[in-house]
N, C-alpha and C positions, 0 to 999 in steps of 0.2 A: 630500584621497580615500584612506584606507588599502587598500593593496594585499590582491588579491585571498593567498589563504593557494595558496602552490603544487599541491600536492601534487591540490585538488579546480578547480582550470582548469580549465574545459568544454575546452577543443582535446585538450590534457592527455588527460584524462580518454577520450573518444570516439576519443584515437586506440589507447587500454591497450583501451578495446572489441573496436574493427576490430581490431584485433593477438589481440582473445581469439578473435574469432567464426571465423575464421583459424584456429583450431585445432581449429573443430570439425569431430569425420572428416565427407564427405558422400556418401551413398550412393545418389548422385544412381549410375544405369542408364550408362553409358560412351556408349551413344545416345540416350540424352536430352537434345533440343534445344535443352532452358532451359541445356548445360553452358556457353554462351556468355558463362552473369550468372555469376558466382562464388559460391559459400557468402556469404561477408562483403559483399559489394558488395549479394547481397539485403535479410538482417540486416541492415545499415544503411540500408536501405533502405522500408524495416517505421522501422524504429527514427527514423527521418529523421521519416516521416509522417508519426505519434503524437509526435516533438518538436516540431518548426514547429504540431501537429495545422487540417495538416489531408490529406482524404481524396486529390482531384491533386494534392501534391506534387511528384510525380513526371513527371509532363505539365506543369508547368508550368516543370520546369529540364529537361524534354530542349528544350521551346520558347529557356529564354534558349544553349541550348548550339549550338542551330543559327543563330544570328541575333548570339551575343557569342565562343563559343568555347571558352564558359567555362561552368560550373552551381556552385549554390551550394553542392551534395552531393558535387564533386569536392571543393572549396574546405574547404570546414566534413564535412563524414564521409565524407570520402575515398574516396568513390565513384570506378575508374574507366568504369562501364562501368551507363547504369542500368537496369534490370528492365525490361521494358512489362510492365505488371497483369497480366496473365492466366499469364509464367513467373513472378510472384512469388509469385503466388501454389499456383503450382504445387510451389515453390520451396520454401517453406516448412511447405508442408506436412508435408510428409520433417521436417524439423527437429526433434530432443528440442527438451520445452517445460523436461528437467530441464540440461541442459547451456546454455540458454541464464539457467536465473534463477541456475549462477558472479557472472551480471552484478550481483546485485544483493550478494552477498560480495565481492567487485573495486571495489566499488561504496562499501560499510560501508570495505572495508579504507583507504580511502585520506583516511576520514572519521577514522578514531579515528586516526591520522596527526596529528590537528589536539587544540589545545585548545576547538577546536567537540566536540567528542563528553561532555569529564565534562560538559558546558549538560543533556544527557539523562539524568541520573543522577538516581535515585529511588530510597530509604531505601535507609541503609546501601550505596550502591553496587548499586546493581540496576540494570537496563535493564530497563521497562514495553515490552511485545508485547502490540497490541490485536491482540484474534484473531473477526473477524466477515465478513459470507458476501455477495460482489457478487450484485444480479443485473444480465452484463448483454448482453443480448442473450436479445427477448421477441417469439411471433408464433405467430398460430391460424393460417398457412396455409404458414411456409418452414419445414422443419424438417433435424438431418440422424439421423447412427446413433446419435451420441452423445448427442442431446438433452435432460432433463429431457419431464418426462411430466404439465399439471396438466391434471385430464378434470373439468371441473364436470358443475353436477345436468345441466343443455339440455343438453350433454352434448359438448358444445365443448372443444376439445382444446387448449392452449393451450403451447408448445412452445420452452424456453429451454435454456443457458447460465447456470449460474452457477461461483463461484467461493473460498476462503474466504482472507480476507487477513491476514496477520500485519505489523504495522508494529510502527518502537517509535516510544514517543515520550512527548512527556513534559506535563503540564499547566502545564507553563504558555508554552512553543514555540509548542503552534501549526505547526506543523512537522513531519509526521509522515512515518515512513522505510519504507515494501512491505520488507520482507527475504526473502519468499518467498508462494508464491504457490500454492496447492491445486487441482485443475481438480476438479470435482464433474458428473460425467457415467455413462452409462452407459459403462458398458466393453461390447467388441463381447462374445457369448456370457453377459451377464448381462440376470437379468430384473428382476436386486429392485431400488428404484428405489436412488440415490446424494442419499448429504446431509453438510446440513456439520458435524454431527456424527462420520463416521465415517470425515468430510475432516480431522476435527482432529490424526483419532489416523492419522490417517499423515505427520500437519505435525509433529505435532509430535516424531518418532522425526528428520527431515531437519533440522531447525531446531536435533539439538541432536547430531546429524553438520557439521554445514555450521557451528555455534560450534561450537562444545566445552563453552571458558574461559567463555561469556555467560554469566554469573550473571540469570538473566533471572525476573521476577517474570509473566504471567500474566493480561495484562485479557480477561475473557470476561463474556456472558451468561448470561443464568440456564439454557440450553441444556445449557455445559456443569461448568454443578458440577453434578454429577455424581460416585462416586463411581469408578467405572473412568476416567471424564478426570485428577478432582486425583492419585489409587494414577499416571497411565501422564507425567505432568504430576512428580507426587516423586519416582518410577522415575529420570527423567532427573537426577536434583536442582535440580532452578528449586519454586521461591514458587507462589502465585498467587495471584486475589483477584475471587473472579465472581461475577457478583451470583447471593441467594438472595434470591427473592421468599416473603414464608409462602406463598400461596398456591398455591409450587409443589414444600416443604416441610413440610406438614407434618407431621411427625415432629422435627422444627428446633421448629417452634415451641415445638412441648408438651413439648420439652429447654425451651429457653426460660425457661417461664414457672413451669413449677419451680422451674428456677434461680433466677430475679425473688424468687420464694416465698421465697429461700430466701437471695434480698440474698448470690447470685453473679456477680451483673452487677451493670458495675461502666458508673460516668456521665458524662460530664463539660458543658458549655455552658459556650459564644461571645457576649461580647455583636457582634453583629453593624453595633450601629450604627440611626444610624434608627430606635432600638423592634424594631428584631430581633435572630432570637437563634438561636443554628445548637445540633440538642445531637445530641453521637454518643452511643452507648453501645455492650458491648462485655463477653465472653462466654469465659474460655479453655478450651481442653479439651470441645470440646458433640459430639455423637457428629451425626450429616452423615443417619445415618437407622439402622432398627432396623435392621441384618442384615449388620454389620459390626462387629467394637470398635475401631479405627482411627478418629482423633477430628479437630476441626476448630476454629478460632478462628475466631468469626463478629463483627458489629461494621454495627455502623449509621451511617445519619444525618439528620438529619432538620432543618426550617428552618417558623421565627414568625416571618407579619410584625406590625408595631405592635399588633393588633389579637386576637392571639395563633394567626390559625386559620393552621395546617401546607399549606404549600406545598411543599415540596418533601416525597420519601422516600426512600431505599433500602438496602435491605441485602445485607452481603455474608458471604464462608466466605474467609478464608487462612488459611491454615499457616506462616504469619508474626506472632508474637507478637504482638498487637493490647494498646498503655499509652498512659497518658499524653503518653510523650512522642514518641509515633510514629502516633497515631486522627488526624488532621487531615490526613497528610501519606496516611496510607489511603486514608483518604473522596474526599481530594483525586485518589487514581491512582483506585480502584475511579467515578469519576464524572469523570474522560475517556479514556471507547471512547466516546463521542461525536463524541472526536474522525477517526476510521476514518469516520464517518458523514459530518455536515460538510465538515471537511478534507482531505477523503480524496473517496470516492466522488462528496460530492454534485462537489465539483469537475469529479471527474473524467468525471460526467453535463451537470454544465449551463455549462461554463466552456471549454467546446471540445473534449475533448478524443477528442471523439467515441465513448466506448462504447464506445452503443451505437448508434455504427453500423458496419453492413452488414460487412463487407470481406468474408466470407466463411469456409463451416461448412470449409469443402475433407473430405477421406475419414480423413484420419485429427488432425491436428494442427492445423488449420489457424484455427480460431478463436482454441485456449490460444492458439497464440504471440502473436496481434496481444498478445490482451492484456497476455499477461507481457512486450514488446517498448514494451506504453504507462503499464503504471509502471512500467519504466525511464524511460521517457519522464520519468515524473515523478519520479520520484528527483531523478536531473539535475537541474530542478524546478526540488526544492526545497531541493535542496544548492548551487544561485544565489543563491538569496534567500539560505542561512544567510552566504553564500562571499564571493559577487559582489560586490565594490563598486559595481560602476558599474553591473550588473544591477540591485544595490537602488535606484540611482540615477534608474535609466531606465524600476524600476517605477514612481517615489513621482514623480515629470515626470507620468507618463502618467496615472496618477493610478491608476488603477485594471488588475484581474491579467489578464479578458478581450481589454482594451480596449491594456497591452502586447503581448501577442500579435496581434490584430485587423494592430495598427502592424508588425508582422515580418513577420506572415505576407504583407501590402503591399508591402516590404521585398524580401523576399527572392524572392517572382514576380514584380517589372522591375528586381533590380537582378545585381549575380555581386557578394560581398561576398567580401577578400580572406580573411577571420576572421572566424570570429562577435566578436572585441571591435571591431574597424574597425566593421561594424554598427549593436555600441553607438558608441563613437564616434556615431557619425553621429547619431543618435536624441540622445544630448546634445549636441552641435551642437559635437562636439568639433575637428570634423573634416568637413567639403563631397565630399571626392570615398569611392566605398567600398572604396576599399585592392586590386582587385582592379586592373594589365590582359595585358589577353589578348593582344598584341604581341610 
C-alpha cells in the first residue's frame, strides 16, 4: 500500500486547524457563562460534527468519556472539553466567518506542497474555479432576520439561507475542493434582497486577495456572463469560461449570425465512436453586447447520436482565445460545472452531511458558520480521497461513501480510538484493538 503524503495526513491537518482556531480573537464578554469552553474547542466540536456527519456526536462522546475516561473528540480532534449544544451555538454565533474561512487556504496550501496539486491544472497551467449557489435551509415557519424571503402568489412566504460556493475542480478528477464560501443574506438595515450575482462580486476580490498568484479561470452559468462581471474577473487578472445561452444573449447571437455569413467562425468535428459525433464552433473577438466596445471570444459544443439527432448543446464566452489545439479542453472545462452540483452539493445534501439540517440560525453568524464548517469537513474528506491510501482502501472494502461513514459513525459512537489511523486499521482488519488505553 502506498504511503500517505505527510503534509496531507488527517491528524496533522486537524492539529494545524486547531492551532489556527486558537489564534482567532474571542469576543465574548468576560462574564459570559460559555467561557468555561474555549473557542478552539467549540470550533473543533462544530467541525467534528460535520466531519463525522453526526448532529448527535457531542452527546455520544460525553457518554463515552464518562464510561471509558476518554472520547474521540479528544483523541482525534484535540478537544479538551466538550461544549453543551446550547453553549456551542452561543459561541459560534459570534465567530467571524472570514476568520474561519482561512482554513480553506491552509488546506489548499498543504495540497500545493504535493505532486497532486499539478493534477488540477487545466488550459496551460490555470486552475478552474467553479461558481454556483446552494440553498442550505428553507422553511415556511422558521426564520431569522438574515433569511432571504420568497413570496408565492398564494401569499405564502418561504424563508431560506443560501450561499455562493467557489470550488477548484478538474474535468477528470471529480474531486472538487471548496476554497471560499460567500453568504447570500439580508444584512442589518438593508431592505433589498441579496442575490448570487452580488455575492459573486464580493467573492472574486476575496479570492484574489487570498490567492494572488493563482492563475484562475472562473467557470459559471449564464447568470455571470454579463459585462460587469466579466470586467471584474479581468480586473483581477483572471480568465473565465461562462455559459452564454442564445436566449440570454440576443445581441451576441446576431453578431454570430453575421460572422457565420462572413465565414469568420471556425468549426471542428470529432468522431465519438458508434456513429456519434461532436461539433465545436468558435469565434474570436466578438461583442458580448452593444453597449460597450469590449470584446470576448465565443465557442459552442454539440453532440449528435448515430441518427443525427442532437443530444447536447451548450455555448460559452471566454477571454481565452479558442483554437483547434485547445477547443476540446475549453469545452471540457465549461461542461464541468456539473461537478459542483453532483460531486459537492448533492453529496453534502444526500450523503450524510446534514447540509439542510437546521443547526440553528443564531442572531449573527451561526447558520453561516455551520455551513462553512461543513464545507471544511467536506474538503478534508476530499483530501483523504486524494492522498490517504488507508482511507481509499477502506472505501473500496465497504463499497459506498454512505456505507463508509455509517461504519465510522458506529465505531466512533461505541469505542474510543487512539487516533484516526487506528480506526481505519480496524476497518481494514489490520488490528483488533482500538489503540486507546484509558488507564
